[in-house]
Structure formats: C-alpha cells, structure tokens
N, C-alpha and C positions, 0 to 999 in steps of 0.2 A: 041490553040488546040481546035478542034471541038468536039462535043459530040461523033460523030462516031469514031474519033481517040482515044478519052478517052476509049470508050468501047472496042476497039480493043486492047489497051495496058493494060487494067485492067480487065482481065478475072476473072471469079469467082472461078476458082479452086485454091487450095492452099492458101486460106485465113485462117490464124491461129492467135491465141494469147494465152497468159497465163492468168489464172485467179485464184484468191484465192477463196475458196468455203466457208470456215467457220473458226472461231478461233480454233475449235477443231482439225482441220487438220493442225498442225503446229509442228515445231521442238521443242526440249526441251528449246530453247532460245525464243520461242514464234514467230519465223519467219514462215510465212505461207508457206506450200508446195503449189506449183502452179500446177494447172491442165493445160495441153496443149490441147486446143480445136480447132476445125476447123469448118468452115461453111459447112453446109450440101449441097450436090448436090440435084437437083430436084428429082432424083431417090431415094436418101436416105430419103428425106422428105416424098415422096409419099409412100415408103415402111413402114415408121413409121405410117402414117395415115391409111394405109391398115391393118396393124397389130392391131392398136387400134380398127378399125371398126370390125375386125373379132372377137374381144373380147367384142362386144357390146358397142363400143365407150368408152372403158376404158381409161381414161386419164392417169392412171399410166402406162399402157402398152405403151402409146404414149411417155411418158417421158423416160421410160427405153430404148425404141428404139432410141430416140433422143440421149441419152447419149452414148449408145453402139456404135452408128455410128459416133458421133461427138467428142468423147473424144479420143485423140491420146495417151496421157500419163497422168494417167495410162491407159492401154488398158484393158477394161473389157472383152475382147475376149481372153486374154492370158491364154492358157491352163494350164500352170504351176501355175499361180495365182489362177485360178478356183479350181484346185486340192488342192492347199495349204490351201484354205479357207474351203475345205471340201464340195463343192457343185458341181453341174454338168453343169450349164449353165451360160452364161454371166449375165443374168437377176438375177439369184440367188446370184451371186458374188456381183453385184451392190447393191442388197438389204442388204447383209451382211456387206458391206464396208461403206455405207453411210446412214445417218439418213434421214427421209422423207423430212425435210426442205432443207437439202443439195442436195437431188435429185431434188427437185423443182427448187432450185437456179441454179444448174448446167445446167439443161434442159433449163431454161430461158436464161442463158448466151449463150448457143449454138444457140438457136433460134434468139437471138438478133444479134449474129455474122452472122447469115444466112439471115439477112435483116428484121426480124420481129420486130416491135416496134422501128424502126430506126428513126422515126420522120415523114418524108413526107408520107402522105397517110396511116399512121399506126393508 
C-alpha cells in the first residue's frame, strides 16, 4: 500500500476510543466508567482556540471546549443532564461533574487522539 492509498482509506473522521479518567469515576466494584472520546476535526480545534483567545487565552476555556466537542459519552451538551445538575451551560455542567485534574487529563486524551503528542514531530 502506498502512502496515498493509506490516506484515502484512513480518513480522520470517526476516530474514537474509550478512556478511563480517574479512579474516582468508577463502579461500586472499582471498575472504571469509560468515557467515549473522539478526535477533533480541524474546525472543532480552531473553535476551541478561538474561544480561548476571546477569553484572553484562557487555558481552561480551551480545555472545556476540547472536552465539550470531543466527549461523546457522556455528552456535556445533553440538555436533560445540564438541567439535572442544576446549571445552564455545558461548561458549567463539566465543571460540576469533573475535578480539575480530571478535566486536564480528559482534555489531554482528546488532544492526543487528535494527533497532538503522538510522537513524530510532536
């Protein structure tokens, strides 16, 4: 297979995987609940950068945007969950549901799946 053939057959949409975020987020038996994450599109990544820049290059706003775009399950955009937690926005839901270290870890995993820190040239 040539590089061109590889690129044609391995498009970047629909790249997903499951990841455990922390030992806190686990069943009563200690088995981790897995977050289903996806690689970000270029547009989603750029939107996260723009959102952070609009807030004075706020790294936390960047992380929140990365997670809200890149986390499939749970969905931090789910209106019923947002209401159940007693907040009004996906960002507020995220901050109520996860600890700061969990947010950093999850954002990092989504970025790694999106090609950042993957080895070559990183």
